[in-house]
N, C-alpha and C positions, 0 to 999 in steps of 0.2 A: 457403469459400462456393461455389466451383466444384463441389467434390465433392458438397456438399449439394444443389446444383441438379441435378446429374446424377442423384442418387439419387431426387429427387422426379420428375424426368422419366422415369426408368425405371419407377417404380411407376405413375405416371399413364398413361404410354404403354402399359404392359402391361395396365392395367385397361381402357383405351379399346379396345385391340386385342382383348382377351379378350371384352369386352362385344359388340363387333361380330361376332366369330367365334361366340360363343354364340348370338346371334340367328340367324345363318346355320345353325348346327347344329340349333337347335330346328326351323327350317323344314325342314331336311333330314330330321329325325325325322318330321315331319308328312308329308312326301313318302313316306317309307318305310311309314308306317302306311297311307296311301291305297293304295299299290301292293300291300302285303301283303294288304289287305282284298279288293282286286279280283282279284289274280292268285295269291295264296298263295305256295307254294314249288314251283309246277309248272313245266312245260317253257317256257311263255311267259315267266315271270319269270326263269328261268335264261337264256333267250335275250337278254332285254333287258339284264340286268346284265352279261352277257359282252360284248354289243355296246357297252354304255356304257364298259366297261373298256378296250376296244381303243383308241379315240381318246384316252381319259384317260391311257393309258400314253405315247402319243406327244406329248401336250401338255407333258410334263415337259421335252422337248427345247427348247421355245420359250416356256416359261411357268413359273409357280410359283417356288419358292425358288431354282431354278437361275438364272433370269433376274434376279430381284431381288438374289440373292447376288452376281452379277457386275456388275449395273448400279449399285447403290448405291456400292460402293467406287470404280468408275470415274468416276462423276459427281462424287463427293466430291473425287477427286484433280484432275480438270479444273477444278472450281470453286475449289479451294484454290490451284492454281498459276497459273491464267489468268483466273479470274473467272467470273461467272455466265453471261456470253454464251457462253463456251467450253462450259460445261455444257449450255446450251440447244442449241448446235450438235450436240454429241454425242448429245443426246436425239433431235433430229430425224433424224440419220443412223441411229440405232438403230431408230427407228420405221419407216423405209424398209425396212431389212434384215429387220426382224421381220415386216412385212406380207407381203413377198415370200416369206419362208420359210414363213409360215403358209399362204398360198395354195397353194404347191407341195406342202406336206405334206398338205393336205386332199385335193388332187387325186390324189396318189400313193396315199394311204391308201384312198380310195374304189375306185380301180382294183385295188388289191392285197387288198381285203377277203376274197375267197375263201381266199387263202393265209394271211392273218393269222388268220382265225377258226380254221382248221385247226391253226395253230401254238398259239394260245391255248387252244383247247378240243378236243384230239384225241379226247376222249371223246364229243363230239357227232357224230363221223363215223358212228357206229353208228345214228344217228337222222337220216336225210336231211331230213325235214321240219323238225326243230329246227335242223339245220345251215343250211338255206337261209333260215330265218327270221332267224337270227343274222346271216348275211351281209348280208341286205337292211337290217336295222336298223343294222348297222355303217356301211354306206354313207351312210345318212341322217344319222347322228350325227357324222360326221367334221367337218363345217363348224364344229362347236362349238369346235374347237381354235383357230380364228382369233380368235374372240371372247375366249377365256380368255387367249390370249397377249397381246392388247392390254390386257386388264385387269391382267395382271401387270406390264406396262410402266408403266401408270398407278400401280400400287401402289408400284413401286420409287421413282418420282419423288416421290410423296406421302410415303412413309416418310422420304425424305431430308429433307423439310421438317417432319417430326414429325407428319404427319397419318396416323392409323392406322384411324380408325373406318369411313369409307365403303368402302375396299377390302375390309374384312372382312365388312361386311353385304351386299356386292354378290352373293356366291355364294348367299345366301339367296333372292334373287329367282329364281334358276334353280330351286331346290327348290320354291318356291311356285308357279312357273309349271308345273312338271311335275305337281305335285299337282292343280292346277286343271284342267290339260289332261286328265289321266287321269280325273278325276271327271266332267267335263262332256262329254267327247268319247268316252267308253268305248263307247257304242252307235252311234257314227257310222262306225266302220270295220268291214270284214268280219273282219279280225283285230284284236281289241280292243287288243292291246299296241301297235299303231301310234298309238294316242291319246297315247302318251308322247312321240312325236317332236316335234310342234309345241311342246310345253312346253319341251323341251331347247333348241330353236333360238330361240324367242322369249325365253326366259329368258337365253340367252347374249347376245343383243343388248341386253336390258334391263340386265344387270349391267355392260356396258361403258358404256352411256349414263349411268348414275348416277355413274360415276367422272369424267366429263368436266367438270362444273361446278367441283368443287374443284380439278381439275388446271389448268383455264384460269385460275381465280382466283389460284392460288398461283404457277404458272409462266408464265402468259400463253400466247398462241398459240404452238404449236411448228410451225415450218416443216419440211416434208419436205426434208431437206438432203442432196443427193447428194454435194456437195463434201466434206461431213464424213466420208464413207466412206473418204477418203484420209488422215484425220488420225491422229496418233499415238495419240490417246485411243481412237478407234474400233478401231485395230489391237490395242491392249491389251485392249479389251473383247472383240473377236472371238476373241483368243487364249484369254481366260478362258472365253468361251462354248464354245469347242472342248473345253476341259477339262470344262465343265459337261455337254456332250453325253455325254462318256465317263462322267461320274459318273451322269448320268441313265440311260444305257444299262444300267449295272449295277443301278440301283434298279428299272428297269422289267423287266429280265430276271428279277429277283426276283419281281415281280408275275406275269409270264408263268409262271414255275415254279409259283407257288401256284395260279393259275387252272387250269393244265394238270392238276395233281394233283387239284384239286377236281372237274374234269370227268370224271375217271376213277372217282370215287366214286359211290355211289348217287344216283339222281335227286333233285334238291332240294338237294344239297350246296352248289352254287354260291350259291344264294339264302340258305341258312342261314348260310353263311360271310359273305356280304355283310351280313346283318342283325347278326351278332355284331360285325363290324368297325365297323358304323355306331354301335352302342352304345358301343364304345371311342372312336370319334371324338367322339361327343356328350359323353362323360365327360371326355376329356383335350384335345380339340382346341382348345377356347376358350382354355384357360390356356397350353398349350404353344405354340400358334401366336402368341397375343398377346404372350407374354413374349419368344419368340425373335425375332419381328419387331421388337419395341421394342429388343432388345439389339443387333441387327446394326449400326445406325447408330452407337451408342455405342461398340461394340467397334472398329469401323472408325476412328472418331475417335481412340480411345485408341492404336491401333496407329500411325496416321499421326503422332501426336504423341509416339510412343515413351513413353507414360505407362503403364508396366507396373503401377504401383500402382492406377491407375484401372481398368485392364484386369482385374486380379484382382478388384477390388471389384464391377465390373459382372458378371463371370462368376459370382462367388460368389452375389450377390444373385439372379441369374436362376435358378440351380439351386435355391436355397432357396425361392424363390417357387413354382416348379413343384412341389417336394416338399410344400410346405405344403398344396396343394390335392389333388394326386394320390395321396399316401399314404392319407389317409382315404377318398378316393373308391374306391381299390382295395379297401380293407378292407370298405367298405359293399357294393361290387358282388359280393363273394364271397357275401354273404348275400342281397342284394336283386336279384341278376341275373335269376333265374328269374321272380320276381314281376313285375319290370319288363318283361321280354320278353312275358310273358302279358298284362299290362295294355295294352301298346302295340300288339302285333301279333296276338294270338290272337283273331281274329274273321274273318268272311267265309271266305275260302279258306285261311287260315293255321291249321293244325291244332295240337292240344296236343302231338303228337309233334314238329312243327316247332319249337315253343317250347322243348321240352326239349333238342333238338339244338342250337339256337341258343344257349341259356343255357350248356350245357356248353362249347361253343366259346368263348363269351365268357369263362368262367372260365379257360380255357387261354390266352387272349390277354392277361390282366391283367399278367403280367410283361412282355409286349411293350409294353403301354401305358406302363408306367414307363420301359422302356428307350428307346423311340422318343422320348419326351419329352426324356430326357437327350441322346439323339443329336441332336435338333433344335438344342439349345443348343450342343453341342460343335461341330457342323458350322458354326454361325454364327461361332464362334471361328476355325475354319480358313479360312472365307471372308474374315474380316477380316484374317487373317494372309497372305492370298493364297497359301495352301497348298492347291492342288486335288489334287495327286498323292496325298496321304494319303487324301482322300475317294474317289479312284478305286480304289486297291488295297484299301482296307478294304471298299468296296462290292463288289468282286469276291469277296473272302473271304466276304461275307455271302451272295452268291448260292450259293456252294458249300455253305455251312453250312445254308442253308434247304433246298436240294435234298436234302442228306444226312439231316438230322434230320426234315424234313417228310415226305419220301417214306418214310423208314424207319419212322417212327411211324404214319403214316396207312395205308400199304399193307403194309409189312413186319410190323408188330405188330398190324395190323387195328384200329387206333383210329379210322380213317376221319377225319371232318372235325375231331374233337377232337385227333387226333394231328397234323394239319396246323397247328392253332393252337399246340400245344405246341412243335412244331418251329420255328415262327417265333419264339416267345418265347425259346427257347434260343439261336437264331441272333442275335437282336437283343441279348440280354444280352452275348454274346461280342463282338459288334461294339462295343458301348458300352465294354466293358473295354479293347478294343484302342485305340479313339479316345482314351480318357483317358490311357492309357499313353504314346501318341505325343504328345499335347498337353503332358503334363508335361515330356517330353524336348525338345519343340520350343520351349517357352518357357523352358527351363532352370530349371524349378521356379517360375516367376513366378506360376503359377496357385495354387500351394500347395494341391493337392487334398486332402492329408492333413487340412487344417484344416476340410474339409467333413464329415469322418466324424462328429464329435461332434454338430453340429446336425442332420444327416440321421438319425442314430441316435435322437436324442430325438424327432424328428418321427415316425419309424416306430413308436417305442414308444407314442406318444400315439394313433396311429391304431388300434392293436389293440383297446383298450377300446371304441372307436366301433363296430367290427364286432360285438363280443360284445353290446353293448347293443342294436343293431338286431336281432340274432338272437333275443335274449330277448323283445323286444317283439313280433316277428312270431310267435313260437312260443307265447307265454303270454297275449297280450292278444286275447281273442275279438272278432271283428267280424262283423256281419251280412253275408250274401252280397250281391254286386253290385259292379259296376265302380266306382261312386262310393266305396264303402267300401274297396275294394281300393286305390284311389288315395290315400284318406285314410290308410290304414295304411302305405303306402309313404312318404308325406310325413312321417308321425309318426315312423316308425322312422328315416328318414334325417335328419330335423331334430334329433331328440334325439341321434342318433349324432354329428352334427356338433358339437352343444353339448358333448357329453362329450369329444370330441377337443379342442375349444378349451380346456376347463377343464384337462384333463390336460396339454396342451401348455404352458399357462401355468405349471402347477406344475413342469414339467420344464425351464422356462426357454427355450422356443423364442422366439427374438428377435422374429420378425415378429408372433406372437400377443401377446407382451407389449407391443409397441409399439402395436398396435391397441387392446388392452385399456386401456392407459394413457391413450390419447386419449379413450376412452369415459368 
């Protein structure tokens, strides 16, 4: 009965988290459509996306999966050993430390913006006007870090209580706010790109506010607890966060490497790369983030109880759930990538050449999409096992591989932005293989990774006919010109492709599809 309950909880929590994340990613796509229409892939767009990247890199040190990955196990241990009040005191102490760290980071980042932008975008130095615009935007956008770190704090506590939806829809408010700000304030600024700044800051405040009602309802008021800073639980959490900073440093150096290389490529490359990665995020983010967020509390509970059978079951189901969605998505994007980019972004200042470049980059990123989804799950297992050192050294390896393959293919072989995408894909696949090898040894074979080969192979085999079907429909079914018909054609090809995948997967015995089909 317990295992059955856990299975239902994982599926339900994954679905709820994925639904919330999908909502946010759709609003993110709407934001990108508006920005692409107004600014295209020109200098102003490059400046904004680079300025948005700089604080986003530093937020990883005080937010996102690093914070939740350290907070959830720490709160779980405190609550298990000393009760809910101990967990609340730990949360209050963490809130104090997080707020102070966020304020300091915002101030330091704004002051250091000229040097940070030169580090992230050395290619912008050749264009002083573009460089100065990026520096000014970066200073305005740094306060966003404080909001997002507090949202991640709320997310960790809510996830601990099995609440996944609101924290995942909250980022969508940022995207919606940016889109609205760009659209309505475009003509109010001498430099129109500054119309995006109010949207970022107002959206940051809004996505914190929506997390507070469920947090207060579930946990009650949390007091700022200075005394808790001296507790053993906070000391353990601080130690884990120190390791998280190291993990985050490698992950963010990876982003710096990618952005630096992109800034050295022809103008517009930064924006084209951004839009390709946004398509990947839209495709995989909802599922990968939803499943991995739902899996961490269960994996942490399994490790705490030394229930390795349940640990293996949770890990296996998480991987299979992600593959069930992302394998057919990857197959369909090979065919539908360019039509989708054209439909979403090719209007206003976004040109047909920009669409082709973004679509080629998207194709190169598809192996990365699959690899990073797997990495997200595997990293949750290491977080649950309190093994941060593996995340640190594999992250460092990833930086070296990304610089080697990304720079070599983009610049050395002249593949430009597509080479950067391929280099990232190769690096990510090698990181995933390393993580899996270490996890198998770390758990002494408890994960039984070999048992995943058969179901994943069947899922991949079922995805191939889906891509072929979509290609046949797009190639041989004539449609009248017009965006409405383009959208209808994409939906038709994608929908029938998914149906073909489901049918073939059932014939091949994919467990999750058979279970859903059986209920129907």
